[in-house]
Residue frames as qw, qx, qy, qz and C-alpha x, y, z in Angstrom:
[[0.125, 0.549, -0.495, -0.662, 4.58, 11.01, 12.89],
 [0.858, 0.361, 0.045, -0.361, 3.07, 9.38, 9.80],
 [0.756, -0.160, 0.561, 0.298, 4.81, 6.30, 8.44],
 [0.210, 0.688, -0.393, -0.573, 6.77, 6.88, 5.25],
 [0.827, 0.253, 0.501, 0.029, 6.17, 4.81, 2.11],
 [0.020, -0.485, 0.583, 0.652, 8.40, 4.60, -0.95],
 [0.719, 0.454, 0.480, -0.216, 6.08, 3.83, -3.88],
 [0.087, -0.441, 0.629, 0.633, 7.79, 2.99, -7.18],
 [0.553, 0.476, 0.677, -0.095, 5.25, 2.63, -10.01],
 [0.233, -0.140, 0.475, 0.837, 5.74, 3.51, -13.68],
 [0.001, -0.598, -0.697, -0.395, 2.01, 3.74, -14.51],
 [0.059, 0.199, -0.188, 0.960, 1.30, 7.43, -13.79],
 [0.556, -0.394, -0.269, -0.680, -2.45, 6.96, -13.32],
 [0.816, -0.341, -0.465, 0.041, -2.09, 4.04, -10.89],
 [0.531, 0.053, -0.399, 0.746, 0.82, 5.72, -9.13],
 [0.120, -0.297, 0.108, -0.941, -1.12, 8.92, -8.43],
 [0.699, -0.391, -0.355, -0.482, -4.21, 6.94, -7.41],
 [0.791, -0.237, -0.484, 0.290, -2.22, 4.90, -4.89],
 [0.339, 0.156, -0.306, 0.876, -0.38, 7.98, -3.65],
 [0.341, -0.383, -0.046, -0.857, -3.62, 9.89, -3.03],
 [0.790, -0.369, -0.394, -0.291, -5.40, 6.95, -1.39],
 [0.752, -0.154, -0.461, 0.444, -2.51, 5.99, 0.92],
 [0.203, 0.226, -0.237, 0.923, -1.93, 9.61, 1.87],
 [0.431, -0.340, -0.046, -0.835, -5.58, 10.36, 2.64],
 [0.854, -0.287, -0.273, -0.339, -7.02, 7.03, 3.83],
 [0.869, -0.105, -0.364, 0.318, -3.90, 5.47, 5.28],
 [0.279, -0.956, 0.088, -0.019, -2.43, 8.75, 6.53],
 [0.825, -0.150, 0.201, 0.507, 1.00, 7.82, 5.15],
 [0.044, 0.836, -0.282, -0.468, 3.68, 10.13, 3.83],
 [0.854, 0.285, 0.409, 0.151, 4.18, 8.78, 0.31],
 [0.052, -0.651, 0.479, 0.586, 7.11, 9.35, -2.05],
 [0.821, 0.450, 0.333, -0.114, 6.13, 8.38, -5.61],
 [0.161, -0.558, 0.620, 0.527, 8.87, 7.45, -8.10],
 [0.751, 0.476, -0.008, -0.457, 8.26, 6.45, -11.72],
 [0.815, 0.397, -0.421, 0.033, 11.20, 4.10, -12.36],
 [0.893, -0.297, -0.224, 0.253, 13.77, 2.00, -10.52],
 [0.531, 0.281, -0.179, 0.779, 16.62, 4.47, -10.81],
 [0.209, -0.590, 0.027, -0.779, 14.55, 7.24, -9.28],
 [0.809, -0.501, -0.209, -0.226, 13.38, 4.85, -6.58],
 [0.826, -0.094, -0.267, 0.487, 16.93, 3.91, -5.59],
 [0.252, 0.420, -0.147, 0.860, 17.95, 7.57, -5.39],
 [0.490, -0.601, -0.063, -0.628, 15.00, 8.27, -3.11],
 [0.894, -0.382, -0.233, 0.021, 15.74, 5.27, -0.87],
 [0.694, 0.129, -0.251, 0.662, 19.41, 6.25, -0.61],
 [0.092, 0.443, -0.105, 0.886, 18.54, 9.81, 0.39],
 [0.521, -0.406, 0.126, -0.740, 15.73, 9.09, 2.88],
 [0.085, -0.061, 0.951, -0.292, 14.49, 6.59, 5.44],
 [0.600, -0.113, -0.368, -0.701, 11.26, 4.71, 4.75],
 [0.567, -0.205, 0.645, -0.469, 9.09, 2.42, 6.83],
 [0.708, 0.227, 0.669, -0.018, 7.97, 0.33, 3.86],
 [0.069, 0.399, -0.550, -0.731, 8.55, 0.04, 0.10],
 [0.715, 0.426, 0.501, -0.236, 6.00, -0.85, -2.59],
 [0.107, -0.491, 0.617, 0.606, 7.70, -1.80, -5.85],
 [0.815, 0.472, 0.011, -0.335, 6.28, -2.51, -9.26],
 [0.778, -0.200, 0.508, 0.311, 8.28, -5.24, -11.01],
 [0.593, 0.406, 0.457, 0.524, 8.13, -4.35, -14.71],
 [0.046, -0.941, -0.087, 0.323, 9.61, -0.84, -14.91],
 [0.622, 0.716, -0.112, 0.297, 11.97, 1.04, -17.23],
 [0.112, 0.805, -0.462, 0.355, 15.64, 1.67, -16.42],
 [0.056, 0.276, -0.886, 0.369, 15.68, -0.64, -13.40],
 [0.608, -0.322, -0.602, -0.406, 13.06, -3.33, -12.78],
 [0.606, -0.648, 0.092, -0.452, 11.56, -3.96, -9.34],
 [0.961, -0.209, -0.092, 0.157, 13.56, -7.11, -8.62],
 [0.629, 0.341, -0.181, 0.675, 16.85, -5.35, -9.38],
 [0.163, -0.685, 0.127, -0.699, 15.76, -2.38, -7.28],
 [0.822, -0.526, -0.026, -0.217, 14.96, -4.74, -4.39],
 [0.879, 0.033, -0.173, 0.444, 18.47, -6.24, -4.62],
 [0.322, 0.502, -0.168, 0.785, 19.95, -2.75, -4.40],
 [0.476, -0.665, 0.037, -0.575, 17.70, -1.84, -1.47],
 [0.924, -0.368, -0.104, 0.007, 18.68, -4.99, 0.41],
 [0.698, 0.251, -0.235, 0.628, 22.36, -4.08, 0.00],
 [0.018, 0.517, -0.183, 0.836, 21.59, -0.84, 1.84],
 [0.465, -0.251, 0.453, -0.718, 19.01, -2.10, 4.31],
 [0.205, 0.002, -0.975, -0.082, 18.00, -5.64, 5.25],
 [0.025, 0.298, 0.803, -0.515, 14.98, -4.74, 7.34],
 [0.350, 0.281, 0.023, -0.893, 12.70, -2.29, 5.52],
 [0.585, 0.298, 0.740, -0.144, 9.63, -4.29, 4.43],
 [0.129, 0.287, -0.556, -0.769, 9.11, -4.65, 0.68],
 [0.628, 0.403, 0.596, -0.297, 5.83, -5.38, -1.09],
 [0.130, -0.105, 0.681, 0.713, 5.97, -6.26, -4.78],
 [0.509, 0.546, 0.419, -0.517, 2.92, -5.07, -6.74],
 [0.012, 0.389, -0.691, -0.609, 2.91, -6.50, -10.25],
 [0.783, 0.272, -0.101, -0.551, 0.94, -8.07, -13.07],
 [0.474, 0.359, -0.803, -0.023, 3.40, -11.00, -13.07],
 [0.737, -0.357, 0.261, -0.511, 1.64, -13.81, -11.23],
 [0.817, 0.225, -0.531, -0.009, 3.74, -16.87, -12.11],
 [0.848, -0.518, -0.072, 0.081, 4.96, -19.04, -9.26],
 [0.757, 0.126, -0.059, 0.638, 8.57, -18.50, -10.39],
 [0.105, 0.653, -0.005, 0.750, 8.11, -14.73, -10.09],
 [0.619, -0.711, -0.036, -0.332, 6.69, -15.05, -6.59],
 [0.908, -0.254, -0.078, 0.324, 9.57, -17.32, -5.56],
 [0.548, 0.353, -0.057, 0.757, 12.11, -14.80, -6.85],
 [0.204, -0.759, -0.051, -0.616, 10.32, -11.99, -5.04],
 [0.761, -0.638, 0.010, -0.116, 10.59, -13.74, -1.67],
 [0.883, -0.055, -0.018, 0.466, 14.13, -14.99, -2.28],
 [0.370, 0.551, -0.030, 0.748, 15.22, -11.41, -2.94],
 [0.223, -0.127, -0.545, 0.798, 14.03, -10.45, 0.52],
 [0.343, -0.334, -0.293, -0.828, 10.51, -9.37, -0.33],
 [0.177, -0.002, 0.759, -0.626, 7.95, -9.55, 2.47],
 [0.516, 0.459, 0.609, -0.390, 4.74, -9.67, 0.47],
 [0.101, -0.049, 0.700, 0.705, 3.48, -9.93, -3.11],
 [0.439, 0.528, 0.507, -0.521, 0.23, -8.62, -4.55],
 [0.370, 0.154, 0.720, 0.566, -0.88, -9.33, -8.13],
 [0.262, 0.337, -0.054, -0.903, -2.46, -6.68, -10.35],
 [0.188, -0.584, -0.037, -0.789, -5.26, -5.85, -10.66],
 [0.393, -0.268, -0.757, 0.448, -5.85, -5.55, -6.92],
 [0.268, -0.860, -0.373, -0.223, -8.17, -3.61, -4.64],
 [0.196, 0.628, -0.350, 0.667, -6.43, -0.66, -3.02],
 [0.657, -0.578, 0.169, -0.454, -8.13, -1.57, 0.25],
 [0.985, -0.100, -0.075, 0.119, -6.35, -4.95, 0.17],
 [0.591, 0.463, -0.270, 0.603, -3.00, -3.25, -0.36],
 [0.221, -0.673, 0.267, -0.653, -3.66, -1.01, 2.63],
 [0.885, -0.402, 0.065, -0.225, -4.49, -4.06, 4.76],
 [0.915, 0.135, -0.152, 0.350, -1.23, -5.72, 3.74],
 [0.283, 0.624, -0.276, 0.674, 0.75, -2.56, 4.50],
 [0.491, -0.628, 0.237, -0.555, -0.74, -2.26, 7.97],
 [0.975, -0.215, -0.020, -0.044, -0.20, -5.98, 8.66],
 [0.766, 0.327, -0.236, 0.501, 3.47, -5.73, 7.71],
 [0.045, 0.644, -0.295, 0.705, 4.05, -2.63, 9.81],
 [0.738, -0.522, 0.135, -0.406, 2.35, -4.31, 12.77],
 [0.977, -0.016, -0.125, 0.172, 4.54, -7.38, 12.36],
 [0.518, 0.488, -0.297, 0.637, 7.70, -5.26, 12.30],
 [0.302, -0.646, 0.251, -0.655, 6.55, -3.45, 15.45],
 [0.906, -0.359, 0.048, -0.221, 5.82, -6.76, 17.20],
 [0.883, 0.194, -0.214, 0.370, 9.23, -8.13, 16.21],
 [0.214, 0.610, -0.326, 0.690, 10.93, -5.04, 17.63],
 [0.585, -0.566, 0.230, -0.534, 9.08, -5.54, 20.92],
 [0.990, -0.122, -0.062, -0.020, 9.88, -9.26, 20.98],
 [0.695, 0.424, -0.323, 0.482, 13.58, -8.61, 20.42],
 [0.117, -0.658, 0.372, -0.645, 13.63, -6.63, 23.64],
 [0.739, -0.400, 0.317, -0.440, 12.39, -9.57, 25.72],
 [0.988, 0.033, 0.140, 0.057, 14.10, -12.58, 24.10],
 [0.587, -0.467, 0.405, 0.523, 17.79, -13.34, 23.52],
 [0.546, 0.810, -0.053, -0.208, 19.35, -11.88, 20.40],
 [0.212, 0.690, -0.692, -0.022, 22.81, -13.46, 20.58],
 [0.966, -0.099, 0.142, -0.192, 23.42, -17.20, 20.30],
 [0.141, -0.554, 0.803, 0.166, 26.29, -19.65, 20.36],
 [0.920, 0.256, 0.025, -0.295, 25.76, -22.41, 17.78],
 [0.931, 0.056, 0.015, 0.360, 28.66, -24.80, 18.23],
 [0.558, -0.204, 0.082, 0.801, 31.64, -22.77, 17.08],
 [0.131, 0.541, 0.398, 0.729, 29.42, -20.19, 15.41],
 [0.045, -0.408, -0.449, 0.794, 28.18, -16.94, 16.92],
 [0.070, 0.552, 0.644, 0.526, 24.87, -15.58, 15.67],
 [0.015, -0.300, -0.304, 0.904, 23.76, -12.00, 16.30],
 [0.240, 0.613, 0.749, 0.077, 20.08, -11.67, 15.43],
 [0.040, 0.874, 0.205, -0.440, 20.05, -7.87, 15.60],
 [0.015, -0.673, 0.470, 0.571, 22.94, -7.38, 13.18],
 [0.890, 0.373, 0.102, -0.242, 21.92, -10.48, 11.19],
 [0.345, 0.694, -0.632, 0.016, 25.47, -11.81, 11.17],
 [0.977, -0.206, 0.041, 0.035, 26.77, -15.36, 11.61],
 [0.154, 0.831, -0.527, 0.089, 30.46, -15.47, 12.48],
 [0.977, -0.150, 0.017, 0.150, 33.05, -18.23, 12.71],
 [0.676, -0.206, 0.084, 0.703, 36.53, -17.16, 13.78],
 [0.115, -0.413, 0.131, 0.894, 37.34, -14.23, 11.47],
 [0.027, -0.197, -0.727, -0.657, 34.71, -15.08, 8.85],
 [0.302, 0.334, 0.478, -0.754, 31.28, -13.43, 8.84],
 [0.047, 0.313, 0.809, 0.495, 28.11, -14.08, 6.88],
 [0.305, 0.136, 0.180, -0.925, 25.37, -11.48, 6.57],
 [0.107, 0.316, 0.936, 0.112, 21.95, -13.14, 6.35],
 [0.200, -0.412, -0.413, -0.787, 18.60, -11.86, 5.13],
 [0.420, -0.294, 0.324, -0.795, 15.82, -10.82, 7.49],
 [0.895, -0.088, -0.115, -0.421, 13.82, -14.02, 7.01],
 [0.747, 0.218, -0.573, 0.259, 16.95, -16.16, 7.35],
 [0.083, 0.331, -0.577, 0.742, 17.71, -14.40, 10.63],
 [0.641, -0.231, 0.173, -0.712, 14.14, -14.86, 11.88],
 [0.926, 0.033, -0.318, -0.200, 14.18, -18.56, 11.01],
 [0.595, 0.266, -0.612, 0.447, 17.59, -19.18, 12.57],
 [0.180, -0.370, 0.465, -0.784, 16.53, -17.37, 15.71],
 [0.825, -0.178, 0.017, -0.536, 13.48, -19.61, 16.09],
 [0.878, 0.147, -0.445, 0.092, 15.70, -22.66, 15.62],
 [0.317, 0.371, -0.584, 0.648, 18.13, -21.32, 18.23],
 [0.464, -0.341, 0.317, -0.753, 15.34, -20.69, 20.73],
 [0.938, -0.070, 0.082, -0.331, 14.34, -24.35, 20.23],
 [0.282, 0.619, -0.733, -0.008, 17.91, -25.68, 20.02],
 [0.087, 0.155, -0.977, 0.114, 17.99, -29.50, 20.18],
 [0.378, 0.369, 0.714, -0.460, 14.19, -29.47, 20.23],
 [0.324, 0.425, 0.724, 0.436, 11.62, -29.56, 17.43],
 [0.181, 0.375, 0.015, -0.909, 10.52, -26.34, 15.74],
 [0.528, 0.446, 0.721, -0.054, 7.26, -27.27, 14.05],
 [0.298, 0.242, 0.528, 0.757, 6.78, -26.29, 10.45],
 [0.105, -0.785, -0.540, -0.285, 3.47, -24.59, 11.23],
 [0.433, -0.781, -0.184, 0.409, 4.97, -22.53, 14.07],
 [0.436, -0.266, 0.311, 0.802, 7.78, -21.24, 11.87],
 [0.163, 0.414, 0.599, 0.666, 5.45, -20.37, 8.99],
 [0.218, -0.839, -0.488, -0.101, 2.90, -18.60, 11.17],
 [0.460, -0.726, -0.079, 0.505, 5.49, -16.59, 13.11],
 [0.356, -0.321, 0.386, 0.788, 7.54, -15.51, 10.08],
 [0.012, 0.146, 0.644, 0.751, 5.12, -15.59, 7.13],
 [0.383, 0.146, 0.402, -0.819, 1.84, -15.40, 9.07],
 [0.822, 0.274, -0.043, -0.498, 0.41, -18.09, 6.78],
 [0.496, -0.339, 0.793, 0.096, 1.28, -21.78, 6.59],
 [0.790, 0.512, 0.078, -0.328, 0.23, -22.25, 2.96],
 [0.923, 0.136, 0.234, 0.273, 2.10, -24.43, 0.47],
 [0.508, 0.751, -0.052, 0.418, 3.92, -21.59, -1.29],
 [0.253, -0.851, 0.345, -0.304, 5.30, -20.13, 1.95],
 [0.879, -0.330, 0.342, 0.032, 6.42, -23.63, 2.92],
 [0.829, 0.398, 0.120, 0.374, 8.42, -23.95, -0.29],
 [0.175, 0.868, -0.184, 0.426, 9.95, -20.54, 0.34],
 [0.583, -0.708, 0.356, -0.178, 10.97, -21.60, 3.86],
 [0.956, -0.006, 0.214, 0.199, 12.64, -24.72, 2.46],
 [0.579, 0.673, -0.075, 0.454, 14.90, -22.46, 0.39],
 [0.170, -0.837, 0.313, -0.415, 15.91, -20.47, 3.48],
 [0.852, -0.426, 0.299, -0.058, 16.62, -23.67, 5.42],
 [0.888, 0.301, 0.073, 0.339, 18.93, -24.84, 2.64],
 [0.288, 0.787, -0.199, 0.507, 20.82, -21.55, 2.85],
 [0.516, -0.732, 0.322, -0.308, 21.14, -21.81, 6.64],
 [0.961, -0.139, 0.202, 0.126, 22.55, -25.33, 6.32],
 [0.696, 0.543, -0.045, 0.468, 25.13, -23.98, 3.90],
 [0.041, -0.844, 0.247, -0.475, 26.10, -21.15, 6.28],
 [0.631, -0.595, 0.408, -0.283, 26.60, -23.61, 9.17],
 [0.962, 0.210, -0.169, -0.034, 28.33, -26.43, 7.29],
 [0.397, 0.639, -0.551, 0.362, 31.88, -25.71, 8.55],
 [0.306, -0.399, 0.699, -0.509, 31.14, -27.05, 12.04],
 [0.451, -0.012, -0.859, -0.242, 30.43, -30.82, 11.97],
 [0.080, -0.213, -0.813, 0.536, 28.80, -30.58, 15.41],
 [0.333, 0.380, 0.228, -0.832, 26.02, -28.39, 13.99],
 [0.022, 0.149, 0.869, 0.471, 23.18, -29.76, 11.88],
 [0.510, 0.161, 0.172, -0.827, 19.67, -28.73, 10.89],
 [0.065, 0.042, 0.982, 0.173, 17.62, -31.90, 10.44],
 [0.543, -0.173, -0.346, -0.746, 14.11, -32.60, 9.18],
 [0.274, 0.001, 0.854, -0.442, 11.83, -34.27, 11.72],
 [0.127, -0.181, -0.813, -0.539, 9.40, -36.22, 9.54],
 [0.285, -0.601, -0.701, -0.258, 5.84, -35.02, 9.82],
 [0.415, -0.735, -0.382, 0.376, 6.67, -32.41, 12.44],
 [0.092, 0.994, -0.059, -0.033, 9.28, -29.83, 11.48],
 [0.602, 0.589, -0.360, 0.401, 12.95, -29.15, 12.05],
 [0.726, -0.665, -0.037, 0.169, 15.58, -29.39, 14.72],
 [0.282, 0.819, -0.421, 0.270, 18.84, -27.47, 15.17],
 [0.933, -0.301, -0.122, 0.159, 21.18, -30.10, 16.61],
 [0.156, 0.810, -0.471, 0.312, 24.34, -29.00, 18.39],
 [0.917, -0.162, -0.341, 0.130, 26.45, -31.85, 19.79]]
């Protein structure tokens, strides 16, 4: 079966162009919506393999739509396609759970490459989860990678997809060094400066989630990476 794409784009000419190209060249089943409200209704009613969201849209902008989508589903990949190219906008896109960001104007062929790369990554992660542990004891915490939940006694914390991926890598290397490059390549597939800054944000969140157990600590190893210490 063809993969299903939710495309939310308020420019009718660009929207139809992308829909036609992805349907014919990429062989995807594309649902085109013209604003955020319509996009949320479509996502609620159907299952999609990937979402492509414009940011500046009427009724509900792309960032707000992404927040709503992440409340319903933590795993469906999201690509933001927008004319907003400021670093602050990119940071917000990733912090909201976005998986990729492409700045307008862009070549449709590049968008197709990014879509295929994301879908391949998701497929590889699904295969990896079948061969490596998915449940971890972190001091007094229990972490379930598949459900993306950290629990301590009766308290639970739902984490984002990238937070779960990062914590899992730390758990697999517990009390050993996880290099910065390894984490960036495995999760972001690029160890550039911007992705590194994004990862720092997720590490800060993980430290906050694990702060109730004094035996657990995520430390920086200067010049190398990070280490999840459990005493």
